[in-house]
C-alpha positions, 0 to 999 in steps of 0.5 A, a space after each residue: 587450445 582445447 582446454 581453454 575452449 572447455 573452460 570457456 564453455 564451463 564458464 558460459 554454462 555457469 553464467 547462463 544458469 546463474 542468469 536464469 536463476 536470477 531471472 526467476 528469483 527476481 520475477 523477470 528482472 523486475 524485482 531485485 529484492 524479496 519484498 519487491 517480488 512479493 509485491 509484484 505477485 500481490 499485484 498480479 493476484 489482485 485481491 479484493 477488499 474483505 468485509 470488515 467494519 471500519 471505525 473512523 476518527 469521527 466514531 462513524 462505522 461502515 464497511 468498504 461499501 462506503 467507497 463503492 465506485 471510487 478509487 482508494 489510495 490506502 496507507 497503513 500506519 499506527 499513530 505512535 510511530 515516529 519514524 516512517 509513518 509520518 513520512 508516509 502520510 506527508 508523502 500521501 499528502 503531497 499526492 493528495 494536493 496534486 489531485 484536482 478538487 473535482 476528483 477528491 471525494 467523488 472519484 477517489 478517497 484517501 484512507 489511512 488505516 491504523 493497525 494499532 487497534 488498542 491504542 488508536 481510538 477514534 479520539 487518538 485518530 482524530 488528533 493525529 489527523 488534525 496534526 497532519 491535516 487529514 481526517 475529512 470527507 475525502 481523506 479518512 483515517 480509521 481503524 478496524 476494531 475487530 482483530 480478526 477482521 483486521 488480520 484478514 485485511 492485512 493478510 489480503 493486502 500483504 501488509 506486515 505489522 509485527 508488534 515488537 513487544 515494546 509498543 512499536 511495530 515492524 511493518 512494511 510501507 507502501 501506497 495501496 491503490 484500490 479500484 472502484 470494484 474493490 480490487 487491489 490494482 497497484 502497490 506503489 513505492 511511498 518515496 516515489 511521490 511523482 510516480 504514484 501521483 502520475 499513476 493516480 492521475 492516470 486512473 482518474 483520467 481513464 475513469 473520467 473518459 470511460 
């Protein structure tokens, strides 16, 4: 009887210790992967957009001040990607289509940023945008020509883009929601279109009511 009780206590201690480690390691059970935990930490930090020069598909250059006072839904891509990037942009298009016209360009701008600065010239970006139906006033597609500025932007927003030496990249994929003051307020699952749409509409409605 005493031996069984000792075994029970030992098992209980191990379970409690294991649950405690799991709780800490998964950011309070909210994250079940290292990437999710990293994104949760990024959202909590709320970094700001750094000073960079964007060059869009019309060869126009400007900083993020161009979007001051507006929300940004950002995606990071490269046009030679044939796997996840097209899906990411199609899903962003689904969100775009559900945003009422009154908000588009006035309260929110969609922005696709290429991290392949060498190949993704304004001409390439323009053709890519046309193929997906983007590249307009309320949905810009651009690159950051300066590599140092680009790396600063990617680092600040927790975007990973590692060239594989064969023309492709290993990279993470998400929707990045930036508030009108330039702070990152959410990183959303690119496959959860309904959840991302609801989040976008909620902040736009709150902005209108505020």
